[in-house]
NUVOLUM-18201 format. One line per 5 residues: number of its first residue (from 1); their letters; for each residue z, y, x of N, C-alpha, C. Coordinates in Angstrom, 1 decimal, padded with zeros to 4 digits. Example, Ala and Ser with C-alpha at 12.3 -4.5 7.8 and 13.67 -1.06 7.14 Angstrom:
1> as> 007.8 -005.7 013.2 007.8 -004.5 012.3 007.8 -003.3 013.2  007.1 -002.2 012.8 007.1 -001.1 013.7 007.9 000.0 012.9
end
This chain:
1> mgrdr> 111.3 -175.8 241.0 110.0 -175.9 241.7 110.0 -176.7 242.9  111.1 -176.7 243.6 111.4 -177.6 244.7 110.3 -177.7 245.7  109.8 -178.9 246.0 108.8 -179.1 247.0 107.5 -178.5 246.6  107.2 -178.3 245.3 105.9 -177.7 244.9 105.6 -176.4 245.5  106.7 -175.6 245.7 106.4 -174.2 246.3 105.9 -174.3 247.7
6> hvfhk> 106.0 -175.4 248.4 105.5 -175.6 249.7 104.0 -176.1 249.7  103.6 -176.5 248.5 102.2 -177.1 248.4 101.2 -176.1 248.0  100.2 -175.8 248.8 099.3 -174.7 248.6 098.6 -174.9 247.3  098.0 -176.0 247.0 097.2 -176.2 245.8 098.0 -176.1 244.5  099.4 -176.1 244.6 100.2 -176.0 243.4 100.8 -174.6 243.3
11> sgpdh> 101.1 -174.0 244.4 101.8 -172.7 244.4 101.0 -171.5 245.0  099.9 -171.8 245.8 099.2 -170.8 246.5 098.1 -170.1 245.6  097.5 -169.0 246.1 096.5 -168.3 245.3 095.1 -169.0 245.5  095.0 -170.2 245.0 093.7 -170.9 245.2 092.5 -170.3 244.4  092.9 -169.2 243.6 091.8 -168.4 243.0 091.1 -167.5 244.0
16> lthvd> 091.7 -167.3 245.1 091.1 -166.4 246.1 090.1 -167.2 247.0  089.1 -167.7 246.4 088.1 -168.5 247.1 087.3 -167.7 248.1  087.2 -166.4 247.9 086.5 -165.5 248.8 087.4 -164.3 249.1  087.6 -164.0 250.4 088.5 -162.9 250.7 087.7 -161.7 251.0  087.9 -160.6 250.3 087.3 -159.3 250.6 088.3 -158.5 251.4
21> wgdav> 088.1 -158.4 252.7 089.0 -157.8 253.6 089.2 -156.3 253.4  088.3 -155.7 252.6 088.5 -154.3 252.2 089.3 -154.1 251.0  089.7 -155.2 250.3 090.4 -155.1 249.1 091.9 -155.3 249.4  092.7 -154.3 248.9 094.1 -154.2 249.2 094.9 -155.4 248.7  094.5 -155.9 247.5 095.2 -157.0 246.8 094.9 -158.3 247.7
26> hrrsv> 093.7 -158.5 248.1 093.4 -159.6 248.9 094.1 -159.6 250.2  094.2 -158.5 250.9 094.9 -158.3 252.2 096.3 -158.7 252.0  096.9 -158.1 250.9 098.4 -158.4 250.7 098.6 -159.9 250.4  097.7 -160.5 249.6 097.9 -161.9 249.3 097.8 -162.8 250.5  096.8 -162.5 251.4 096.6 -163.3 252.6 097.8 -163.2 253.5
31> aaclv> 098.3 -161.9 253.7 099.5 -161.7 254.5 100.7 -162.4 254.0  100.9 -162.4 252.7 102.0 -163.1 252.1 101.9 -164.6 252.3  100.7 -165.1 252.2 100.5 -166.6 252.4 100.8 -167.0 253.8  100.4 -166.2 254.8 100.7 -166.5 256.2 102.2 -166.5 256.5  102.9 -165.6 255.8 104.4 -165.6 255.9 104.9 -166.9 255.3
36> qatyv> 104.4 -167.3 254.1 104.8 -168.5 253.5 104.5 -169.7 254.4  103.4 -169.6 255.2 103.1 -170.7 256.1 104.2 -170.9 257.2  104.8 -169.8 257.6 105.9 -170.0 258.5 107.1 -170.6 257.9  107.4 -170.4 256.7 108.5 -171.1 256.0 108.1 -172.6 255.9  106.9 -172.9 255.6 106.5 -174.3 255.4 106.4 -175.0 256.8
41> lehdr> 106.1 -174.3 257.8 106.1 -174.9 259.2 107.5 -175.4 259.5  108.5 -174.6 259.1 109.9 -175.0 259.4 110.3 -176.2 258.5  109.8 -176.1 257.2 110.0 -177.3 256.3 109.5 -178.5 256.9  108.2 -178.5 257.4 107.6 -179.7 257.9 108.3 -180.2 259.1  108.8 -179.3 260.0 109.6 -179.7 261.2 110.8 -180.4 260.8
46> rnncg> 111.5 -179.9 259.8 112.8 -180.5 259.4 112.6 -181.8 258.7  111.4 -182.0 258.1 111.2 -183.3 257.4 110.3 -184.2 258.3  110.2 -183.9 259.6 109.5 -184.8 260.5 108.0 -185.1 260.0  107.4 -184.1 259.5 106.0 -184.3 258.9 105.0 -184.4 260.1  104.1 -185.3 260.1 103.1 -185.4 261.1 101.8 -184.8 260.5
51> qhnal> 100.7 -185.0 261.2 099.4 -184.4 260.8 099.0 -184.9 259.4  099.3 -186.2 259.1 098.8 -186.8 257.9 099.6 -186.3 256.6  100.8 -185.7 256.8 101.5 -185.3 255.6 102.1 -183.9 255.7  101.7 -183.1 256.7 102.1 -181.7 256.9 101.6 -180.9 255.8  102.4 -180.0 255.2 102.0 -179.1 254.1 101.6 -177.7 254.6
56> apaww> 102.0 -177.3 255.8 101.8 -176.0 256.3 100.3 -175.6 256.5  099.5 -176.5 257.1 098.2 -176.1 257.5 097.3 -175.5 256.4  097.5 -176.0 255.2 096.7 -175.5 254.0 096.9 -174.0 253.8  098.1 -173.5 254.2 098.4 -172.1 253.9 097.6 -171.2 254.8  097.1 -171.6 256.0 096.3 -170.8 256.8 094.8 -171.2 256.8
61> qffgf> 094.6 -172.5 256.7 093.2 -173.0 256.8 092.4 -172.5 255.6  093.0 -172.4 254.4 092.3 -171.9 253.2 091.6 -170.6 253.5  092.2 -169.8 254.3 091.6 -168.4 254.6 090.8 -168.3 255.9  090.6 -169.5 256.5 089.8 -169.5 257.8 090.6 -169.1 259.0  091.9 -169.3 259.0 092.8 -169.1 260.2 093.0 -170.4 260.9
66> qllek> 093.4 -170.3 262.2 093.9 -171.4 262.9 095.3 -171.0 263.5  096.1 -172.0 263.7 097.5 -171.7 264.2 097.4 -171.7 265.8  097.7 -170.6 266.4 097.7 -170.5 267.8 099.0 -170.8 268.5  100.1 -170.4 267.8 101.4 -170.5 268.5 102.5 -170.5 267.4  103.5 -171.4 267.6 104.7 -171.3 266.8 105.8 -170.6 267.6
71> lsdgg> 106.5 -169.7 267.0 107.5 -168.9 267.6 108.9 -169.4 267.4  109.7 -169.6 268.5 111.0 -170.1 268.5 111.9 -169.2 269.4  113.1 -169.1 269.0 114.0 -168.2 269.8 115.1 -169.0 270.6  114.7 -170.2 271.0 115.6 -171.0 271.9 116.1 -172.2 271.2  116.2 -172.1 269.8 116.7 -173.3 269.1 115.5 -174.2 268.7
76> dsffg> 115.8 -175.1 267.9 114.7 -176.0 267.4 113.8 -175.4 266.3  114.3 -174.5 265.6 113.6 -173.9 264.4 112.5 -173.0 264.8  111.5 -172.8 263.9 110.5 -171.9 264.1 110.7 -170.7 263.2  110.7 -169.5 263.7 110.9 -168.3 262.9 109.7 -167.5 262.6  108.6 -167.9 263.3 107.3 -167.2 263.1 106.2 -167.9 263.7
81> avfkl> 105.0 -167.3 263.6 103.8 -168.0 264.1 102.7 -166.9 264.3  101.8 -167.3 265.2 100.6 -166.5 265.5 099.4 -167.2 265.0  098.6 -166.5 264.1 097.4 -167.1 263.6 096.2 -166.3 264.0  095.1 -167.0 264.2 093.8 -166.3 264.6 092.8 -166.6 263.6  092.1 -165.5 263.2 091.0 -165.7 262.2 089.8 -166.2 263.0
86> erssl> 089.2 -167.3 262.5 088.1 -167.9 263.2 086.9 -167.1 263.3  086.6 -166.3 262.3 085.4 -165.4 262.3 085.9 -164.0 261.9  086.1 -163.2 262.8 086.8 -161.9 262.6 085.9 -160.7 262.9  085.9 -159.8 262.0 085.3 -158.5 262.2 086.0 -157.5 261.3  086.1 -156.2 261.7 086.9 -155.2 261.0 086.2 -155.1 259.6
91> papay> 087.0 -154.9 258.5 088.5 -154.7 258.5 089.4 -155.9 258.6  088.8 -157.1 258.8 089.6 -158.3 258.9 090.4 -158.3 260.2  091.6 -158.9 260.3 092.3 -158.9 261.5 091.8 -160.0 262.5  092.0 -159.8 263.7 091.7 -160.9 264.7 092.9 -161.9 264.7  094.1 -161.3 264.7 095.3 -162.1 264.7 096.3 -161.6 263.7
96> vvafr> 097.1 -162.5 263.1 098.2 -162.1 262.3 099.5 -162.8 262.9  100.5 -162.0 263.1 101.8 -162.5 263.6 102.7 -162.4 262.4  103.2 -163.6 262.0 104.0 -163.6 260.7 105.4 -164.1 261.0  106.4 -163.6 260.3 107.8 -164.0 260.5 108.4 -164.3 259.1  109.1 -165.5 259.0 109.7 -165.9 257.8 111.1 -165.2 257.7
101> gtitt> 111.7 -165.3 256.5 113.0 -164.8 256.3 114.1 -165.9 256.5  115.2 -165.7 255.9 116.4 -166.5 256.2 116.3 -167.8 255.4  116.6 -168.9 256.2 116.9 -170.2 255.6 118.4 -170.4 255.8  119.1 -170.5 254.7 120.6 -170.5 254.7 121.2 -171.6 255.5  120.5 -172.7 255.7 121.0 -173.8 256.5 120.7 -173.7 258.0
106> cfedl> 120.0 -172.6 258.4 119.6 -172.4 259.8 120.6 -171.4 260.5  121.4 -171.9 261.4 122.4 -171.1 262.1 121.8 -169.9 262.8  120.7 -170.1 263.4 120.0 -168.9 264.1 119.7 -167.8 263.2  119.3 -168.2 262.0 119.0 -167.1 261.0 120.2 -166.4 260.6  121.3 -167.1 260.4 122.6 -166.4 260.0 123.0 -165.5 261.1
111> khnih> 122.9 -166.0 262.3 123.3 -165.2 263.5 122.5 -163.9 263.6  121.2 -164.0 263.3 120.3 -162.8 263.4 120.5 -161.9 262.2  121.0 -162.4 261.1 121.4 -161.5 260.0 122.6 -160.7 260.4  123.5 -161.3 261.1 124.7 -160.5 261.6 124.2 -159.4 262.6  123.2 -159.8 263.5 122.6 -158.7 264.4 122.0 -157.6 263.5
116> lflhk> 121.4 -158.0 262.4 120.7 -157.0 261.6 121.8 -156.0 261.0  122.8 -156.6 260.4 123.9 -155.7 259.8 124.6 -154.9 260.8  124.7 -155.3 262.0 125.3 -154.5 263.1 124.3 -153.6 263.8  123.1 -153.5 263.3 122.1 -152.7 263.9 121.7 -153.0 265.3  121.7 -154.3 265.6 121.5 -154.8 266.9 120.3 -155.8 267.0
121> lhnsc> 119.5 -155.9 265.9 118.4 -156.9 265.9 117.4 -156.5 266.9  117.2 -155.2 267.2 116.1 -154.8 268.1 116.3 -155.4 269.5  117.6 -155.8 269.9 117.9 -156.3 271.2 118.1 -157.9 271.2  117.8 -158.5 270.0 118.0 -159.9 269.9 116.9 -160.7 270.6  117.2 -162.0 270.9 116.3 -162.9 271.5 115.0 -163.0 270.6
126> rtkva> 115.2 -163.1 269.3 114.1 -163.3 268.4 113.2 -162.1 268.4  113.7 -160.9 268.5 112.8 -159.7 268.5 112.1 -159.7 269.9  112.7 -160.0 270.9 112.0 -160.0 272.2 110.9 -161.0 272.3  111.1 -162.2 271.8 110.1 -163.2 271.7 108.9 -162.7 270.9  109.2 -162.1 269.7 108.2 -161.6 268.8 107.4 -160.4 269.5
131> veavr> 108.1 -159.5 270.1 107.3 -158.4 270.8 106.4 -159.0 271.8  106.8 -159.9 272.6 105.9 -160.5 273.7 104.7 -161.2 273.0  105.0 -161.9 271.9 103.9 -162.6 271.2 102.8 -161.7 270.7  103.3 -160.5 270.2 102.3 -159.5 269.7 101.6 -158.8 270.8  102.3 -158.5 271.9 101.7 -157.8 273.0 100.6 -158.7 273.6
136> sriap> 100.8 -160.0 273.7 099.8 -160.8 274.3 098.6 -161.0 273.5  098.6 -160.5 272.2 097.4 -160.6 271.4 096.7 -159.2 271.3  097.3 -158.2 271.7 096.7 -156.8 271.5 095.5 -156.6 272.3  095.5 -156.9 273.6 094.4 -156.7 274.5 093.2 -157.6 274.0  093.4 -158.9 273.8 092.3 -159.8 273.3 091.6 -159.3 272.0
141> agsvs> 092.5 -158.7 271.2 091.9 -158.2 269.9 091.2 -156.8 270.1  091.3 -156.2 271.3 090.7 -155.0 271.5 091.3 -153.8 270.7  092.6 -153.9 270.5 093.2 -153.0 269.5 094.0 -151.9 270.2  094.0 -151.8 271.5 094.7 -150.7 272.2 094.0 -149.4 272.2  092.6 -149.5 272.2 091.8 -148.2 272.3 092.1 -147.3 271.1
146> gggga> 092.5 -146.1 271.4 092.8 -145.1 270.4 094.1 -145.3 269.7  094.9 -146.2 270.2 096.2 -146.5 269.6 096.2 -147.0 268.2  095.0 -147.6 267.8 094.8 -148.1 266.4 095.5 -149.4 266.1  095.5 -150.3 267.0 096.1 -151.6 266.7 095.4 -152.4 265.6  094.1 -152.1 265.4 093.4 -152.6 264.3 093.2 -154.1 264.3
151> gvwla> 093.2 -154.7 265.4 092.9 -156.2 265.5 094.1 -157.1 265.3  095.3 -156.5 265.2 096.5 -157.4 265.0 097.3 -156.9 263.8  097.7 -157.8 263.0 098.5 -157.5 261.8 099.9 -158.1 262.0  100.9 -157.4 261.5 102.3 -157.9 261.4 102.6 -158.2 260.0  103.3 -159.3 259.7 103.7 -159.6 258.4 105.1 -160.3 258.4
156> ghslg> 105.9 -160.0 257.5 107.2 -160.6 257.4 107.9 -160.5 256.1  108.8 -161.4 255.8 109.6 -161.4 254.6 111.1 -161.3 254.8  111.8 -160.4 254.1 113.2 -160.4 254.2 113.7 -160.1 255.7  114.4 -161.0 256.3 114.8 -160.9 257.7 113.6 -160.8 258.6  112.6 -161.5 258.2 111.3 -161.5 259.0 110.7 -160.1 258.9
161> ssvam> 110.9 -159.4 257.8 110.4 -158.0 257.7 111.1 -157.1 258.7  112.4 -157.4 258.9 113.2 -156.6 259.8 112.7 -156.9 261.3  112.4 -158.1 261.6 111.8 -158.5 262.9 110.5 -157.8 263.1  109.6 -157.8 262.1 108.3 -157.2 262.1 108.5 -155.6 262.3  109.5 -155.1 261.7 109.8 -153.7 261.8 110.2 -153.3 263.2
166> avgka> 111.0 -154.1 263.8 111.4 -153.9 265.2 110.2 -154.0 266.1  109.4 -154.9 265.9 108.2 -155.1 266.7 107.3 -153.9 266.5  107.0 -153.5 265.3 106.2 -152.4 265.0 106.7 -151.1 265.6  108.0 -150.8 265.5 108.5 -149.6 266.1 108.4 -149.7 267.7  108.6 -150.8 268.3 108.5 -150.9 269.7 107.1 -150.6 270.2
171> lateg> 106.1 -151.1 269.5 104.7 -150.9 269.8 104.3 -149.5 269.5  104.9 -148.9 268.4 104.5 -147.5 268.1 105.0 -146.5 269.1  106.1 -146.8 269.8 106.5 -145.9 270.9 105.5 -145.9 272.0  104.6 -146.9 272.1 103.6 -147.0 273.1 102.3 -146.5 272.6  102.3 -145.9 271.4 101.0 -145.4 270.8 100.1 -146.5 270.1
176> vfles> 100.7 -147.7 269.9 099.9 -148.7 269.2 100.5 -148.9 267.8  099.7 -148.6 266.8 100.1 -148.6 265.4 099.5 -149.8 264.8  100.3 -150.8 264.5 099.8 -152.1 263.9 099.9 -152.0 262.4  098.8 -152.6 261.8 098.9 -152.7 260.3 100.0 -153.7 260.0  100.9 -153.4 259.1 102.1 -154.2 258.9 102.3 -154.4 257.4
181> flfnp> 102.7 -155.6 257.0 103.0 -156.0 255.6 104.4 -156.5 255.6  105.3 -155.7 255.1 106.7 -156.0 255.1 107.2 -156.2 253.7  107.4 -157.5 253.4 107.8 -157.9 252.0 109.3 -158.0 251.8  109.8 -157.4 250.8 111.3 -157.4 250.5 112.1 -157.1 251.8  111.8 -156.0 252.4 112.6 -155.6 253.7 114.0 -155.2 253.3
186> pylsl> 115.0 -155.7 254.0 116.4 -155.3 253.7 116.6 -153.8 254.0  117.3 -153.2 253.1 117.7 -151.8 253.3 119.2 -151.8 253.4  119.8 -151.4 254.5 121.2 -151.5 254.8 122.0 -150.3 254.4  122.3 -150.2 253.1 123.1 -149.1 252.6 123.7 -149.5 251.3  124.5 -148.6 250.8 125.1 -148.8 249.4 123.9 -148.9 248.4
191> plhii> 123.9 -149.9 247.6 122.8 -150.0 246.6 123.0 -149.0 245.4  122.7 -147.7 245.6 123.0 -146.7 244.6 122.1 -146.9 243.3  121.0 -147.6 243.5 120.1 -147.8 242.4 120.7 -148.7 241.3  121.7 -149.4 241.6 122.3 -150.3 240.5 123.3 -149.6 239.7  123.7 -148.3 240.0 124.6 -147.5 239.3 123.9 -146.9 238.1
196> knqnv> 124.4 -147.2 236.9 123.7 -146.7 235.7 124.2 -145.3 235.2  125.4 -145.0 235.6 125.9 -143.6 235.2 125.2 -142.6 236.1  124.4 -141.7 235.6 123.6 -140.8 236.4 124.5 -139.8 237.1  125.6 -139.3 236.5 126.5 -138.4 237.1 127.2 -139.0 238.3  127.7 -140.2 238.2 128.3 -140.9 239.3 127.3 -141.1 240.4
201> knmle> 126.1 -141.5 240.0 125.0 -141.7 241.0 124.7 -140.5 241.8  124.6 -139.4 241.1 124.3 -138.1 241.7 125.4 -137.7 242.7  126.6 -137.9 242.2 127.8 -137.5 243.1 127.8 -138.3 244.4  127.6 -139.6 244.3 127.5 -140.5 245.4 126.3 -140.2 246.3  125.2 -139.8 245.7 124.0 -139.4 246.5 124.3 -138.2 247.3
206> itnii> 124.9 -137.2 246.7 125.2 -135.9 247.4 126.2 -136.2 248.5  127.2 -137.0 248.2 128.2 -137.3 249.2 127.6 -138.0 250.4  126.7 -138.9 250.1 126.0 -139.7 251.2 125.1 -138.7 252.0  124.4 -137.8 251.4 123.6 -136.9 252.1 124.4 -136.0 253.0  125.5 -135.4 252.5 126.4 -134.6 253.3 127.0 -135.3 254.4
211> gksvi> 127.5 -136.5 254.1 128.1 -137.3 255.2 127.2 -137.6 256.3  126.0 -138.0 256.0 125.0 -138.3 257.0 124.7 -137.1 257.8  124.5 -135.9 257.2 124.1 -134.7 257.9 125.2 -134.3 258.8  126.5 -134.3 258.4 127.6 -133.9 259.3 127.7 -134.9 260.5  127.7 -136.2 260.2 127.9 -137.1 261.3 126.8 -137.1 262.3
216> vfvae> 125.6 -137.0 261.8 124.4 -137.0 262.7 124.3 -135.6 263.5  124.7 -134.5 262.8 124.7 -133.2 263.5 125.7 -133.2 264.7  126.9 -133.8 264.4 127.9 -133.8 265.5 127.4 -134.8 266.6  126.9 -135.9 266.2 126.4 -136.9 267.2 125.3 -136.4 268.1  124.4 -135.7 267.4 123.2 -135.2 268.2 123.5 -133.9 269.0
221> tfgds> 124.5 -133.1 268.5 124.9 -131.9 269.2 125.7 -132.2 270.4  126.5 -133.2 270.4 127.4 -133.5 271.5 127.1 -134.8 272.2  126.0 -135.4 271.8 125.7 -136.7 272.4 124.2 -137.0 272.5  123.8 -138.0 271.8 122.4 -138.6 272.0 121.5 -138.0 270.9  120.4 -137.4 271.2 119.4 -136.9 270.3 118.1 -137.7 270.3
226> svaal> 118.2 -138.9 270.9 117.0 -139.7 271.0 116.4 -140.2 269.7  117.3 -140.4 268.7 116.8 -140.9 267.4 115.8 -139.9 266.8  116.2 -138.6 266.9 115.2 -137.6 266.3 113.9 -137.6 267.1  114.0 -137.8 268.4 112.7 -137.8 269.2 111.9 -139.1 268.9  112.6 -140.2 268.7 111.9 -141.4 268.3 111.2 -141.3 267.0
231> feiis> 111.8 -140.7 266.0 111.2 -140.6 264.7 109.9 -139.8 264.8  109.9 -138.8 265.7 108.7 -138.0 265.9 107.6 -138.9 266.5  108.0 -139.6 267.5 107.0 -140.4 268.3 106.3 -141.5 267.4  107.1 -142.2 266.5 106.6 -143.3 265.8 106.1 -142.9 264.4  106.1 -141.6 264.1 105.8 -141.1 262.7 104.3 -141.4 262.3
236> gwvps> 103.5 -141.7 263.3 102.1 -142.1 263.0 101.9 -143.5 262.5  102.9 -144.3 262.7 102.9 -145.7 262.2 103.3 -145.7 260.7  102.4 -146.3 259.9 102.6 -146.3 258.4 102.6 -147.7 257.9  103.7 -148.4 258.0 103.7 -149.8 257.5 103.7 -149.9 256.0  103.3 -151.0 255.5 103.3 -151.2 254.0 104.5 -151.9 253.6
241> lfvnp> 105.3 -151.3 252.8 106.6 -151.9 252.3 106.3 -152.4 250.8  106.6 -153.7 250.6 106.5 -154.3 249.3 107.8 -154.6 248.7  108.2 -153.8 247.6 109.5 -153.8 247.1 109.5 -154.2 245.6  110.5 -155.0 245.2 110.7 -155.3 243.8 111.9 -154.5 243.4  111.8 -153.6 242.3 112.9 -152.8 241.9 114.2 -153.5 241.5
246> sdvic> 114.1 -154.8 241.2 115.2 -155.6 240.7 115.9 -156.4 241.9  115.3 -156.2 243.1 115.8 -156.9 244.2 116.8 -156.1 245.0  118.1 -156.4 244.9 119.1 -155.5 245.4 119.0 -155.4 247.0  118.3 -156.3 247.6 118.2 -156.3 249.1 117.2 -155.2 249.5  116.2 -154.9 248.8 115.2 -154.0 249.2 115.0 -152.8 248.3
251> aeyie> 115.5 -152.8 247.1 115.2 -151.8 246.1 115.6 -150.4 246.5  116.6 -150.3 247.4 117.1 -148.9 247.8 116.0 -148.1 248.5  115.0 -148.8 249.0 113.9 -148.0 249.6 113.3 -147.1 248.6  113.2 -147.4 247.4 112.7 -146.5 246.3 113.4 -145.2 246.3  114.8 -145.3 246.3 115.6 -144.1 246.3 115.5 -143.4 247.6
256> yfkvr> 115.5 -144.1 248.7 115.4 -143.5 250.0 114.2 -142.5 250.1  113.0 -142.9 249.6 111.9 -142.1 249.7 111.9 -141.0 248.6  112.4 -141.3 247.4 112.5 -140.3 246.3 113.4 -139.2 246.7  114.5 -139.5 247.4 115.5 -138.4 247.8 114.8 -137.5 248.8  114.1 -138.1 249.8 113.3 -137.3 250.8 112.3 -136.4 250.1
261> ermae> 111.6 -137.0 249.1 110.6 -136.2 248.4 111.2 -135.0 247.7  112.4 -135.2 247.0 113.0 -134.1 246.3 113.5 -133.1 247.3  114.0 -133.5 248.4 114.4 -132.5 249.5 113.2 -131.7 249.9  112.1 -132.3 250.1 110.9 -131.6 250.6 110.4 -130.6 249.5  110.5 -130.9 248.2 110.2 -130.0 247.2 111.1 -128.8 247.1
266> nelgf> 112.4 -129.0 247.5 113.3 -127.9 247.5 113.4 -127.2 248.9  112.5 -127.6 249.8 112.4 -127.0 251.1 113.7 -127.1 251.9  114.3 -128.3 251.8 115.5 -128.6 252.6 115.1 -129.4 253.8  114.4 -128.7 254.7 113.7 -129.3 255.8 114.7 -130.1 256.8  115.7 -129.3 257.2 116.7 -129.9 258.2 117.4 -131.1 257.6
271> vrrtf> 117.9 -130.9 256.4 118.7 -132.0 255.7 117.8 -133.2 255.4  116.6 -132.9 255.0 115.6 -134.0 254.7 115.4 -134.8 256.0  115.1 -134.2 257.1 114.8 -134.9 258.4 116.0 -135.7 258.8  117.2 -135.1 258.7 118.4 -135.7 259.1 118.7 -137.0 258.2  118.5 -136.8 256.9 118.7 -137.9 256.0 117.8 -139.1 256.3
276> arasi> 116.5 -138.7 256.6 115.5 -139.7 256.8 115.8 -140.7 258.0  116.5 -140.1 259.0 116.7 -140.9 260.2 118.1 -141.3 260.4  119.0 -141.0 259.5 120.4 -141.2 259.7 121.0 -142.4 259.0  121.7 -143.2 259.7 122.5 -144.3 259.2 124.0 -144.0 259.6  124.9 -143.9 258.7 126.3 -143.6 259.0 126.9 -144.7 259.9
281> satil> 126.7 -145.9 259.4 127.3 -147.0 260.2 126.7 -147.2 261.6  125.4 -147.0 261.7 124.8 -147.1 263.1 125.2 -145.9 263.9  125.3 -144.7 263.4 125.8 -143.6 264.2 127.2 -143.7 264.6  128.1 -144.2 263.8 129.5 -144.5 264.1 129.6 -145.5 265.3  128.8 -146.6 265.1 128.8 -147.6 266.2 128.3 -147.0 267.5
286> ticge> 127.3 -146.2 267.4 126.8 -145.5 268.6 127.8 -144.6 269.3  128.5 -143.9 268.5 129.6 -143.0 269.0 130.7 -143.8 269.7  130.9 -145.1 269.2 131.9 -146.0 269.7 131.4 -146.7 271.0  130.2 -146.4 271.4 129.6 -146.9 272.6 128.7 -148.1 272.5  128.4 -148.5 271.2 127.5 -149.6 271.0 126.0 -149.1 271.0
291> etaal> 125.2 -150.0 271.5 123.7 -149.7 271.5 123.1 -150.2 270.2  122.8 -149.3 269.3 122.3 -149.6 268.0 121.0 -149.0 267.6  120.3 -149.5 266.6 119.1 -149.0 266.1 119.0 -149.3 264.6  118.9 -148.2 263.8 118.8 -148.4 262.3 117.4 -148.7 262.0  117.0 -150.0 262.1 115.6 -150.4 262.0 115.1 -150.1 260.6
296> hllps> 115.9 -150.1 259.6 115.5 -150.0 258.2 115.0 -148.6 257.8  115.3 -147.6 258.7 114.9 -146.3 258.4 113.5 -146.0 259.0  112.6 -145.4 258.2 111.2 -145.2 258.7 110.8 -143.8 258.5  110.1 -143.2 259.5 109.6 -141.9 259.3 108.5 -141.8 258.2  107.6 -142.8 258.3 106.4 -142.9 257.4 106.3 -144.3 256.8
301> aelhv> 105.7 -144.4 255.6 105.5 -145.7 255.1 104.6 -145.6 253.8  104.0 -146.7 253.5 103.3 -146.8 252.2 104.1 -147.7 251.3  104.7 -147.2 250.3 105.6 -148.0 249.5 104.9 -148.6 248.2  105.0 -149.9 248.1 104.3 -150.6 247.0 105.4 -151.2 246.1  105.5 -150.8 244.9 106.6 -151.2 244.0 106.0 -152.2 243.0
306> sscat> 106.6 -153.4 242.9 106.2 -154.4 242.0 106.6 -154.1 240.5  105.7 -154.5 239.6 106.0 -154.4 238.2 106.7 -155.6 237.6  106.9 -156.6 238.5 107.4 -157.9 238.0 108.9 -158.1 238.2  109.6 -157.0 237.9 111.1 -157.1 237.9 111.6 -158.0 236.8  112.5 -158.9 237.2 113.1 -159.8 236.2 114.6 -159.8 236.4
311> sdria> 115.2 -160.7 235.7 116.7 -160.9 235.8 117.0 -162.1 236.8  115.9 -162.6 237.4 116.0 -163.8 238.3 116.1 -163.2 239.7  117.2 -163.2 240.3 117.4 -162.6 241.7 116.6 -163.3 242.7  116.5 -164.7 242.6 115.7 -165.4 243.5 114.2 -165.1 243.4  113.7 -165.0 242.2 112.3 -164.7 242.0 112.0 -163.3 242.5
316> dhsie> 112.9 -162.3 242.2 112.7 -160.9 242.6 112.6 -160.8 244.2  113.3 -161.7 244.9 113.3 -161.6 246.3 112.3 -162.6 247.0  111.5 -163.3 246.2 110.7 -164.4 246.7 109.4 -163.8 247.3  108.8 -164.5 248.3 107.5 -164.2 248.9 106.4 -164.5 247.9  106.6 -165.5 247.0 105.6 -166.0 246.1 105.0 -164.9 245.2
321> qwwrs> 105.9 -164.0 244.8 105.5 -163.0 243.8 104.3 -162.1 244.3  104.1 -162.0 245.7 103.2 -161.1 246.2 101.8 -161.6 246.3  101.5 -162.8 245.9 100.1 -163.2 245.8 099.8 -163.6 244.3  100.6 -163.3 243.4 100.3 -163.5 242.0 099.1 -162.7 241.5  098.2 -163.4 240.8 097.0 -162.8 240.4 097.2 -161.7 239.3
326> dlvvt> 098.3 -161.8 238.6 098.6 -160.8 237.5 099.6 -159.7 238.0  099.9 -159.6 239.3 100.8 -158.7 239.8 100.2 -157.2 239.7  101.0 -156.3 239.2 100.7 -154.9 239.1 101.6 -154.2 240.1  101.0 -153.4 240.9 101.8 -152.6 241.9 101.5 -151.2 241.9  102.5 -150.3 241.9 102.3 -148.9 242.1 102.5 -148.5 243.5
331> skryh> 101.7 -147.7 244.1 101.8 -147.4 245.5 101.8 -145.9 245.8  102.5 -145.5 246.8 102.6 -144.1 247.3 102.8 -144.0 248.8  102.2 -143.1 249.4 102.3 -143.0 250.9 103.2 -141.8 251.2  104.2 -142.0 252.1 105.1 -141.0 252.5 104.9 -140.7 254.0  104.9 -139.4 254.4 104.8 -139.1 255.8 106.0 -138.2 256.2
336> yhse> 106.4 -138.4 257.4 107.5 -137.6 258.0 106.9 -136.4 258.7  107.3 -135.2 258.3 106.8 -134.0 259.0 107.9 -133.3 259.7  107.7 -132.9 260.9 108.7 -132.1 261.6 108.4 -130.7 261.4  109.4 -129.8 261.4 109.2 -128.4 261.2 110.0 -127.6 262.2
end
């Protein structure tokens, strides 16, 4: 596909000539296209494209947006952008802040992936730039009242989803709940979903649950219990997670929420709440004195699972799949309840 995937009239949803902002499919498609715009912005920069041959503008102009700001974390590359809808009224957003995922030839992206795996992305330069960009749009959008955050959307893909998650959590602690579209968000854990033997899978699942419960119980009993408190505070934020079951990077979210659901059905309240917020690796690093945050763990979310699972790992992790006109998605909302 090469260069064609950067060209809107060849790869974009040009069938979406009218956007119904109350339609979930339209909202998802526009959010995904604005994330794609951030990828193409970086493509244009690398290829020294000027106004006459830039490919990125079509990805936002088609939907009536204008580019307000390109986001950079100190290097030359752009990791995100702020878009403003020229004519906005609810349920349409006033602003969309979008973040792209990893470009393998970008050193800053690779560095931030390491931050992510070490549970330190929340303190990275990229996240701080992103939080400030979002904060500066909240008041103009009039989205602070009632803690709704209705005028600003977050959108991200892959690593960009993790950045958006960090921003969303930061704002949620202040009572501002932003509508968020997180495409193929990385889940940092053993990919149990790829194990075909159900007995082995069940054994590993039980071991994982017990291990998390013991480590977190000890850590919170003799140390820091702020993670539990944070989960309660941000539980009102319900981001939308878009997951492909064949994408090893994000598919474990399906198991994460299914396990929590089974625990709730069996009235395993304490274990369920511990499992929901517990990351063994993050907890161990915290015990060792590191400041960490398991961004991938969420108290509440709306999980959207794609029906377009294939054997093509690149396609299963692509942003392009989320604006396909033939895409079928099953959705379920999960809420975190304290007892």
